[in-house]
mmCIF file of the C-alpha atoms, coordinates in Angstrom:
data_MODEL
# 
_entry.id   MODEL 
# 
loop_
_atom_site.group_PDB 
_atom_site.id 
_atom_site.type_symbol 
_atom_site.label_atom_id 
_atom_site.label_alt_id 
_atom_site.label_comp_id 
_atom_site.label_asym_id 
_atom_site.label_entity_id 
_atom_site.label_seq_id 
_atom_site.pdbx_PDB_ins_code 
_atom_site.Cartn_x 
_atom_site.Cartn_y 
_atom_site.Cartn_z 
_atom_site.occupancy 
_atom_site.B_iso_or_equiv 
_atom_site.pdbx_formal_charge 
_atom_site.auth_seq_id 
_atom_site.auth_comp_id 
_atom_site.auth_asym_id 
_atom_site.auth_atom_id 
_atom_site.pdbx_PDB_model_num 
ATOM 1   C CA . MET A 1 1   ? 233.850 72.186 -50.245 1.00 0.00 ? 1   MET A CA 1 
ATOM 2   C CA . THR A 1 2   ? 235.436 75.163 -48.485 1.00 0.00 ? 2   THR A CA 1 
ATOM 3   C CA . SER A 1 3   ? 235.949 75.862 -44.820 1.00 0.00 ? 3   SER A CA 1 
ATOM 4   C CA . GLU A 1 4   ? 233.214 78.465 -44.726 1.00 0.00 ? 4   GLU A CA 1 
ATOM 5   C CA . ILE A 1 5   ? 232.774 79.857 -41.218 1.00 0.00 ? 5   ILE A CA 1 
ATOM 6   C CA . ARG A 1 6   ? 229.282 80.096 -39.766 1.00 0.00 ? 6   ARG A CA 1 
ATOM 7   C CA . PHE A 1 7   ? 227.758 81.199 -36.542 1.00 0.00 ? 7   PHE A CA 1 
ATOM 8   C CA . LEU A 1 8   ? 225.342 78.824 -34.838 1.00 0.00 ? 8   LEU A CA 1 
ATOM 9   C CA . ASP A 1 9   ? 223.120 79.840 -31.904 1.00 0.00 ? 9   ASP A CA 1 
ATOM 10  C CA . ILE A 1 10  ? 222.162 77.107 -29.396 1.00 0.00 ? 10  ILE A CA 1 
ATOM 11  C CA . ASP A 1 11  ? 219.325 77.372 -27.001 1.00 0.00 ? 11  ASP A CA 1 
ATOM 12  C CA . CYS A 1 12  ? 218.580 74.404 -25.002 1.00 0.00 ? 12  CYS A CA 1 
ATOM 13  C CA . ILE A 1 13  ? 217.849 73.086 -21.483 1.00 0.00 ? 13  ILE A CA 1 
ATOM 14  C CA . GLY A 1 14  ? 219.853 70.276 -19.842 1.00 0.00 ? 14  GLY A CA 1 
ATOM 15  C CA . GLU A 1 15  ? 217.858 67.269 -18.878 1.00 0.00 ? 15  GLU A CA 1 
ATOM 16  C CA . VAL A 1 16  ? 220.126 66.501 -16.073 1.00 0.00 ? 16  VAL A CA 1 
ATOM 17  C CA . THR A 1 17  ? 220.677 69.951 -14.470 1.00 0.00 ? 17  THR A CA 1 
ATOM 18  C CA . GLY A 1 18  ? 217.813 71.976 -15.908 1.00 0.00 ? 18  GLY A CA 1 
ATOM 19  C CA . GLN A 1 19  ? 220.466 74.534 -16.874 1.00 0.00 ? 19  GLN A CA 1 
ATOM 20  C CA . ARG A 1 20  ? 219.645 76.769 -19.875 1.00 0.00 ? 20  ARG A CA 1 
ATOM 21  C CA . TYR A 1 21  ? 222.353 76.752 -22.562 1.00 0.00 ? 21  TYR A CA 1 
ATOM 22  C CA . VAL A 1 22  ? 222.231 79.738 -24.714 1.00 0.00 ? 22  VAL A CA 1 
ATOM 23  C CA . GLY A 1 23  ? 225.296 80.797 -26.879 1.00 0.00 ? 23  GLY A CA 1 
ATOM 24  C CA . ASN A 1 24  ? 226.884 81.390 -30.180 1.00 0.00 ? 24  ASN A CA 1 
ATOM 25  C CA . PHE A 1 25  ? 229.641 79.034 -31.572 1.00 0.00 ? 25  PHE A CA 1 
ATOM 26  C CA . GLU A 1 26  ? 231.706 80.160 -34.510 1.00 0.00 ? 26  GLU A CA 1 
ATOM 27  C CA . VAL A 1 27  ? 232.453 77.070 -36.556 1.00 0.00 ? 27  VAL A CA 1 
ATOM 28  C CA . LYS A 1 28  ? 233.944 75.795 -39.608 1.00 0.00 ? 28  LYS A CA 1 
ATOM 29  C CA . LEU A 1 29  ? 231.292 74.121 -41.827 1.00 0.00 ? 29  LEU A CA 1 
ATOM 30  C CA . PHE A 1 30  ? 233.570 71.694 -43.374 1.00 0.00 ? 30  PHE A CA 1 
ATOM 31  C CA . LEU A 1 31  ? 237.088 70.361 -42.362 1.00 0.00 ? 31  LEU A CA 1 
ATOM 32  C CA . MET A 1 32  ? 240.079 69.937 -44.436 1.00 0.00 ? 32  MET A CA 1 
ATOM 33  C CA . LEU A 1 33  ? 241.688 66.695 -44.836 1.00 0.00 ? 33  LEU A CA 1 
ATOM 34  C CA . LYS A 1 34  ? 244.175 67.623 -41.987 1.00 0.00 ? 34  LYS A CA 1 
ATOM 35  C CA . ASP A 1 35  ? 241.304 68.803 -39.472 1.00 0.00 ? 35  ASP A CA 1 
ATOM 36  C CA . ARG A 1 36  ? 239.560 65.278 -40.265 1.00 0.00 ? 36  ARG A CA 1 
ATOM 37  C CA . ALA A 1 37  ? 243.063 63.558 -39.525 1.00 0.00 ? 37  ALA A CA 1 
ATOM 38  C CA . GLU A 1 38  ? 243.273 65.654 -36.215 1.00 0.00 ? 38  GLU A CA 1 
ATOM 39  C CA . ALA A 1 39  ? 239.576 64.944 -35.288 1.00 0.00 ? 39  ALA A CA 1 
ATOM 40  C CA . GLY A 1 40  ? 240.516 61.231 -35.729 1.00 0.00 ? 40  GLY A CA 1 
ATOM 41  C CA . LYS A 1 41  ? 243.481 61.338 -33.392 1.00 0.00 ? 41  LYS A CA 1 
ATOM 42  C CA . ILE A 1 42  ? 241.437 62.963 -30.811 1.00 0.00 ? 42  ILE A CA 1 
ATOM 43  C CA . ARG A 1 43  ? 238.807 60.529 -31.038 1.00 0.00 ? 43  ARG A CA 1 
ATOM 44  C CA . HIS A 1 44  ? 241.015 57.723 -30.756 1.00 0.00 ? 44  HIS A CA 1 
ATOM 45  C CA . LYS A 1 45  ? 242.617 59.045 -27.715 1.00 0.00 ? 45  LYS A CA 1 
ATOM 46  C CA . THR A 1 46  ? 239.481 60.008 -26.151 1.00 0.00 ? 46  THR A CA 1 
ATOM 47  C CA . LEU A 1 47  ? 237.854 56.546 -26.787 1.00 0.00 ? 47  LEU A CA 1 
ATOM 48  C CA . LYS A 1 48  ? 240.748 54.359 -26.386 1.00 0.00 ? 48  LYS A CA 1 
ATOM 49  C CA . ASP A 1 49  ? 239.389 52.423 -23.351 1.00 0.00 ? 49  ASP A CA 1 
ATOM 50  C CA . ILE A 1 50  ? 235.798 52.945 -23.826 1.00 0.00 ? 50  ILE A CA 1 
ATOM 51  C CA . LEU A 1 51  ? 233.745 50.232 -25.426 1.00 0.00 ? 51  LEU A CA 1 
ATOM 52  C CA . GLU A 1 52  ? 231.200 51.240 -28.389 1.00 0.00 ? 52  GLU A CA 1 
ATOM 53  C CA . THR A 1 53  ? 228.385 49.561 -26.215 1.00 0.00 ? 53  THR A CA 1 
ATOM 54  C CA . ASP A 1 54  ? 229.126 52.279 -23.344 1.00 0.00 ? 54  ASP A CA 1 
ATOM 55  C CA . ASP A 1 55  ? 226.485 55.113 -23.295 1.00 0.00 ? 55  ASP A CA 1 
ATOM 56  C CA . ILE A 1 56  ? 229.038 57.947 -23.112 1.00 0.00 ? 56  ILE A CA 1 
ATOM 57  C CA . TYR A 1 57  ? 230.787 56.427 -26.553 1.00 0.00 ? 57  TYR A CA 1 
ATOM 58  C CA . TYR A 1 58  ? 228.240 58.315 -28.776 1.00 0.00 ? 58  TYR A CA 1 
ATOM 59  C CA . LEU A 1 59  ? 228.706 61.689 -26.901 1.00 0.00 ? 59  LEU A CA 1 
ATOM 60  C CA . LEU A 1 60  ? 232.499 61.609 -26.862 1.00 0.00 ? 60  LEU A CA 1 
ATOM 61  C CA . SER A 1 61  ? 232.850 60.559 -30.403 1.00 0.00 ? 61  SER A CA 1 
ATOM 62  C CA . LEU A 1 62  ? 230.528 63.419 -31.442 1.00 0.00 ? 62  LEU A CA 1 
ATOM 63  C CA . LEU A 1 63  ? 232.411 65.831 -29.122 1.00 0.00 ? 63  LEU A CA 1 
ATOM 64  C CA . SER A 1 64  ? 235.825 64.702 -30.901 1.00 0.00 ? 64  SER A CA 1 
ATOM 65  C CA . ASN A 1 65  ? 234.494 65.811 -34.130 1.00 0.00 ? 65  ASN A CA 1 
ATOM 66  C CA . LEU A 1 66  ? 232.673 68.956 -32.900 1.00 0.00 ? 66  LEU A CA 1 
ATOM 67  C CA . ASN A 1 67  ? 235.442 70.529 -31.293 1.00 0.00 ? 67  ASN A CA 1 
ATOM 68  C CA . THR A 1 68  ? 237.474 70.338 -34.374 1.00 0.00 ? 68  THR A CA 1 
ATOM 69  C CA . HIS A 1 69  ? 234.984 72.291 -36.051 1.00 0.00 ? 69  HIS A CA 1 
ATOM 70  C CA . ILE A 1 70  ? 234.678 74.986 -33.158 1.00 0.00 ? 70  ILE A CA 1 
ATOM 71  C CA . LEU A 1 71  ? 236.674 78.321 -33.483 1.00 0.00 ? 71  LEU A CA 1 
ATOM 72  C CA . LYS A 1 72  ? 234.801 80.288 -30.870 1.00 0.00 ? 72  LYS A CA 1 
ATOM 73  C CA . LYS A 1 73  ? 232.476 79.099 -28.089 1.00 0.00 ? 73  LYS A CA 1 
ATOM 74  C CA . PRO A 1 74  ? 230.562 80.284 -25.110 1.00 0.00 ? 74  PRO A CA 1 
ATOM 75  C CA . ASP A 1 75  ? 232.223 80.205 -21.658 1.00 0.00 ? 75  ASP A CA 1 
ATOM 76  C CA . TRP A 1 76  ? 229.921 77.414 -20.385 1.00 0.00 ? 76  TRP A CA 1 
ATOM 77  C CA . TRP A 1 77  ? 231.112 74.931 -23.142 1.00 0.00 ? 77  TRP A CA 1 
ATOM 78  C CA . GLY A 1 78  ? 234.745 74.982 -21.365 1.00 0.00 ? 78  GLY A CA 1 
ATOM 79  C CA . GLU A 1 79  ? 237.877 73.647 -23.124 1.00 0.00 ? 79  GLU A CA 1 
ATOM 80  C CA . ASP A 1 80  ? 236.234 71.070 -24.797 1.00 0.00 ? 80  ASP A CA 1 
ATOM 81  C CA . GLY A 1 81  ? 232.634 70.359 -23.608 1.00 0.00 ? 81  GLY A CA 1 
ATOM 82  C CA . THR A 1 82  ? 233.713 67.409 -21.526 1.00 0.00 ? 82  THR A CA 1 
ATOM 83  C CA . GLU A 1 83  ? 233.103 69.322 -18.290 1.00 0.00 ? 83  GLU A CA 1 
ATOM 84  C CA . LEU A 1 84  ? 229.337 69.498 -19.155 1.00 0.00 ? 84  LEU A CA 1 
ATOM 85  C CA . LYS A 1 85  ? 226.953 67.628 -17.228 1.00 0.00 ? 85  LYS A CA 1 
ATOM 86  C CA . ASP A 1 86  ? 224.228 67.545 -19.987 1.00 0.00 ? 86  ASP A CA 1 
ATOM 87  C CA . ALA A 1 87  ? 223.994 66.016 -23.321 1.00 0.00 ? 87  ALA A CA 1 
ATOM 88  C CA . GLU A 1 88  ? 221.487 68.343 -24.677 1.00 0.00 ? 88  GLU A CA 1 
ATOM 89  C CA . PRO A 1 89  ? 224.056 71.012 -25.936 1.00 0.00 ? 89  PRO A CA 1 
ATOM 90  C CA . ILE A 1 90  ? 226.311 68.544 -27.442 1.00 0.00 ? 90  ILE A CA 1 
ATOM 91  C CA . ILE A 1 91  ? 223.155 67.093 -29.360 1.00 0.00 ? 91  ILE A CA 1 
ATOM 92  C CA . ALA A 1 92  ? 221.849 70.713 -30.189 1.00 0.00 ? 92  ALA A CA 1 
ATOM 93  C CA . LEU A 1 93  ? 225.291 71.911 -31.586 1.00 0.00 ? 93  LEU A CA 1 
ATOM 94  C CA . ALA A 1 94  ? 225.651 68.774 -33.678 1.00 0.00 ? 94  ALA A CA 1 
ATOM 95  C CA . THR A 1 95  ? 222.334 69.239 -35.075 1.00 0.00 ? 95  THR A CA 1 
ATOM 96  C CA . GLU A 1 96  ? 222.825 72.791 -35.815 1.00 0.00 ? 96  GLU A CA 1 
ATOM 97  C CA . LEU A 1 97  ? 226.108 72.142 -37.570 1.00 0.00 ? 97  LEU A CA 1 
ATOM 98  C CA . ARG A 1 98  ? 224.517 69.404 -39.747 1.00 0.00 ? 98  ARG A CA 1 
ATOM 99  C CA . ALA A 1 99  ? 221.661 71.512 -40.643 1.00 0.00 ? 99  ALA A CA 1 
ATOM 100 C CA . ALA A 1 100 ? 224.036 74.272 -41.720 1.00 0.00 ? 100 ALA A CA 1 
ATOM 101 C CA . GLN A 1 101 ? 226.245 71.949 -43.616 1.00 0.00 ? 101 GLN A CA 1 
ATOM 102 C CA . GLN A 1 102 ? 223.207 70.498 -45.255 1.00 0.00 ? 102 GLN A CA 1 
ATOM 103 C CA . ALA A 1 103 ? 222.025 73.927 -46.421 1.00 0.00 ? 103 ALA A CA 1 
ATOM 104 C CA . ASP A 1 104 ? 225.115 75.077 -47.700 1.00 0.00 ? 104 ASP A CA 1 
ATOM 105 C CA . VAL A 1 105 ? 225.521 71.907 -49.816 1.00 0.00 ? 105 VAL A CA 1 
ATOM 106 C CA . ASN A 1 106 ? 221.957 72.679 -51.142 1.00 0.00 ? 106 ASN A CA 1 
ATOM 107 C CA . ALA A 1 107 ? 222.463 76.024 -52.013 1.00 0.00 ? 107 ALA A CA 1 
ATOM 108 C CA . LYS A 1 108 ? 225.630 74.999 -54.222 1.00 0.00 ? 108 LYS A CA 1 
ATOM 109 C CA . LYS A 1 109 ? 223.583 72.512 -55.889 1.00 0.00 ? 109 LYS A CA 1 
ATOM 110 C CA . PRO A 1 110 ? 222.899 73.453 -59.689 1.00 0.00 ? 110 PRO A CA 1 
ATOM 111 C CA . LYS A 1 111 ? 219.330 74.523 -59.963 1.00 0.00 ? 111 LYS A CA 1 
ATOM 112 C CA . GLU A 1 112 ? 217.180 72.181 -61.874 1.00 0.00 ? 112 GLU A CA 1 
ATOM 113 C CA . LYS A 1 113 ? 215.523 73.579 -64.713 1.00 0.00 ? 113 LYS A CA 1 
ATOM 114 C CA . GLU A 1 114 ? 211.648 73.321 -64.652 1.00 0.00 ? 114 GLU A CA 1 
ATOM 115 C CA . ASP A 1 115 ? 210.087 71.459 -67.586 1.00 0.00 ? 115 ASP A CA 1 
ATOM 116 C CA . LYS A 1 116 ? 208.878 73.675 -70.057 1.00 0.00 ? 116 LYS A CA 1 
ATOM 117 C CA . LYS A 1 117 ? 205.036 72.870 -70.990 1.00 0.00 ? 117 LYS A CA 1 
ATOM 118 C CA . LYS A 1 118 ? 204.390 72.319 -74.552 1.00 0.00 ? 118 LYS A CA 1 
# 
C-alpha cells in the first residue's frame, strides 16, 4: 500500500455540546512503518496512566492513530483533537478514514472474471 492522500469531509453534531462540526481533513490513507511506530509512541505516551477500562481509553487510542494520518485539519480540531468536548467528530473521522481505506483496497483487488455460461 502506498501513502495516498485523500480529503475526507466531516459533518456531525456533538452530543455533549450540540455543536456542529463541519470540516475537511487531508489524510494519508495508509501509514508507513515509521509512521505506525510514531503512532505507537504517541499512544503509549498518551495512555501511559489510563486503564483500558476507562471510558476515555478508546477515544485517546483512536486519536493517537488518527493524528498520525492527518496532514491538514479544520481549526476546530485544534492541535491534536484532545481539546474537543465531543467524541462524535473523532468517531466520524475514524469512520470516514476506514471507509476510504477499504474503498482503496477494494479498488486495487483484481477483478474476478465472470463465469462464462456454456
